[in-house]
C-alpha positions as CSV (number, residue, x, y, z in Angstrom):
1,M,-38.4,-1.1,117.2
2,L,-36.4,-3.3,119.5
3,V,-37.6,-6.9,119.8
4,S,-36.4,-9.8,122.0
5,N,-37.7,-13.3,122.9
6,T,-40.4,-11.9,125.3
7,S,-40.7,-8.2,124.7
8,A,-40.9,-5.4,122.1
9,T,-40.2,-1.7,122.5
10,L,-42.0,0.6,120.1
11,N,-41.1,4.3,119.5
12,W,-43.0,6.7,117.3
13,N,-43.8,10.4,116.9
14,T,-47.0,12.3,116.2
15,N,-47.4,15.7,114.7
16,E,-49.5,16.9,117.7
17,N,-49.2,16.3,121.4
18,S,-51.3,13.2,122.2
19,S,-51.8,10.5,124.8
20,A,-51.2,6.9,123.5
21,V,-52.2,3.3,123.8
22,V,-50.8,0.3,122.0
23,Y,-53.2,-2.6,121.1
24,Y,-51.6,-5.9,120.2
25,G,-52.2,-9.6,119.9
26,T,-51.5,-12.7,117.8
27,S,-54.5,-12.3,115.6
28,Y,-55.4,-9.5,113.2
29,P,-57.0,-6.7,115.3
30,S,-60.7,-6.0,115.2
31,L,-61.3,-2.4,114.5
32,T,-64.8,-0.8,114.9
33,E,-65.4,2.9,114.3
34,G,-68.4,4.7,115.6
35,A,-68.8,7.5,118.2
36,N,-65.5,6.1,119.6
37,V,-62.9,3.7,118.2
38,T,-63.1,0.1,119.6
39,I,-60.1,-2.1,119.2
40,G,-59.9,-5.8,120.2
41,G,-56.9,-7.5,121.7
42,S,-54.5,-6.8,124.6
43,S,-53.4,-3.2,125.3
44,T,-50.8,-1.3,127.1
45,L,-51.0,2.4,128.1
46,A,-48.0,4.2,126.8
47,H,-48.9,7.4,128.7
48,T,-51.7,9.7,129.5
49,D,-49.9,13.0,129.3
50,L,-49.8,14.9,126.0
51,R,-46.6,14.6,124.0
52,S,-45.3,14.1,120.5
53,S,-42.6,11.5,121.2
54,H,-44.0,8.2,122.3
55,S,-42.6,4.9,123.6
56,A,-44.2,1.7,124.8
57,V,-42.8,-1.6,126.1
58,L,-44.8,-4.8,125.4
59,S,-43.7,-7.5,127.8
60,A,-44.5,-11.2,128.7
61,L,-44.8,-12.0,125.0
62,N,-44.3,-15.5,123.6
63,S,-41.0,-16.3,121.8
64,N,-40.9,-16.9,118.1
65,T,-44.4,-15.5,117.6
66,M,-45.9,-13.0,115.1
67,Y,-47.8,-10.1,116.8
68,Y,-50.1,-7.5,115.2
69,Y,-50.4,-4.0,116.7
70,V,-52.0,-0.7,116.2
71,L,-51.2,2.6,117.8
72,Y,-54.1,4.7,119.2
73,V,-53.5,8.4,120.0
74,R,-55.8,11.1,121.2
75,D,-55.0,14.7,121.2
76,G,-56.0,17.4,123.8
77,Q,-59.1,18.2,121.8
78,G,-60.4,14.6,121.8
79,N,-59.5,13.8,118.2
80,E,-58.6,10.1,117.8
81,S,-56.3,8.4,115.4
82,V,-55.4,4.7,114.9
83,S,-52.5,3.5,112.8
84,W,-52.8,0.9,110.1
85,P,-52.1,-2.6,111.7
86,A,-48.4,-3.6,111.6
87,T,-46.5,-6.7,112.7
88,F,-43.4,-7.8,114.5
89,R,-42.0,-11.3,115.4
90,T,-40.4,-12.1,118.7
91,N,-37.0,-13.9,118.6
């Protein structure tokens, strides 16, 4: 992960080709699981094509601020996975 005053770049891999979205915010994420996964907070679409190597840039962040994020991936069969919430702090 590369973090600056106002941005963060996240890179990760999955064991299957998947599309990916990053959900993030300054408060602990709200996760609800049902027929689909619902995640509160801001989001950025990493990509819609299916791949195993992922990268996303979060921009316009506040400096010296703690952010929470989760990674949401969906494979070609519609199986969804959400990472455990993680954190980073901008400079």
